C-alpha positions as CSV (number, residue, x, y, z in Angstrom):
1,M,-13.6,6.6,6.3
2,V,-14.1,9.4,3.8
3,G,-10.7,10.9,2.9
4,L,-8.7,7.8,3.8
5,L,-6.2,6.4,1.3
6,G,-6.3,2.8,0.1
7,R,-4.8,0.6,-2.6
8,V,-6.8,-1.2,-5.3
9,S,-6.5,-5.0,-5.1
10,G,-9.1,-5.8,-7.8
11,T,-9.8,-3.5,-10.8
12,V,-12.4,-0.8,-10.0
13,G,-14.4,0.5,-13.0
14,P,-17.8,1.2,-14.5
15,G,-19.9,-2.0,-14.4
16,L,-17.3,-3.7,-12.2
17,V,-17.3,-4.4,-8.5
18,G,-13.7,-3.8,-7.5
19,E,-11.8,-4.2,-4.3
20,V,-9.6,-1.9,-2.2
21,I,-7.6,-2.3,1.0
22,V,-7.9,0.6,3.4
23,R,-5.9,1.0,6.7
24,V,-8.5,1.5,9.4
25,R,-8.7,0.8,13.1
26,G,-5.0,-0.1,13.4
27,G,-5.2,-2.7,10.6
28,A,-6.0,-3.2,6.9
29,E,-9.5,-4.1,5.7
30,H,-11.0,-5.0,2.4
31,F,-13.9,-3.1,0.9
32,L,-16.0,-3.5,-2.3
33,A,-15.3,-0.5,-4.4
34,Y,-16.9,1.5,-7.2
35,P,-15.5,4.5,-9.1
36,A,-16.8,7.8,-7.5
37,D,-16.8,9.6,-10.8
38,G,-17.8,6.8,-13.1
39,S,-14.6,7.1,-15.2
40,G,-12.5,4.4,-16.7
41,P,-11.0,1.5,-14.8
42,I,-8.6,2.0,-11.9
43,A,-5.9,-0.7,-12.1
44,P,-4.7,-2.9,-9.2
45,G,-1.9,-1.2,-7.2
46,T,-3.3,2.3,-7.7
47,V,-3.5,4.5,-4.6
48,V,-7.1,5.8,-4.2
49,M,-9.0,8.1,-1.9
50,V,-12.3,7.1,-0.3
51,M,-14.9,9.7,-1.5
52,E,-18.0,8.0,0.0
53,Y,-18.6,5.1,2.4
54,L,-21.7,2.9,2.6
55,P,-21.7,0.7,5.6
56,P,-20.7,-2.0,6.2
57,R,-18.2,-2.8,3.3
58,T,-18.7,-0.5,0.3
59,V,-16.7,2.5,-0.8
60,Y,-16.7,4.9,-3.8
61,V,-13.1,5.9,-4.7
62,T,-11.1,8.0,-7.0
63,A,-7.4,7.9,-7.9
64,A,-5.5,9.8,-5.3
65,Y,-2.8,11.1,-7.6
66,G,-3.0,12.3,-11.2
67,S,-2.2,9.6,-13.8
């Protein structure tokens, strides 16, 4: 999971439980998401990279490309 790219489907940010879609195991799955660096919100549609994975459905993410 760590290092995979995904797309934000529900705003990720400090104090928020966001949601991302990540392509895994030949399909796309939804995960609860938190910002890895605790920075400002990450808007829906932003491509993110998984920095940490906590089974079964939680990831910590950061924006994959500079904003």
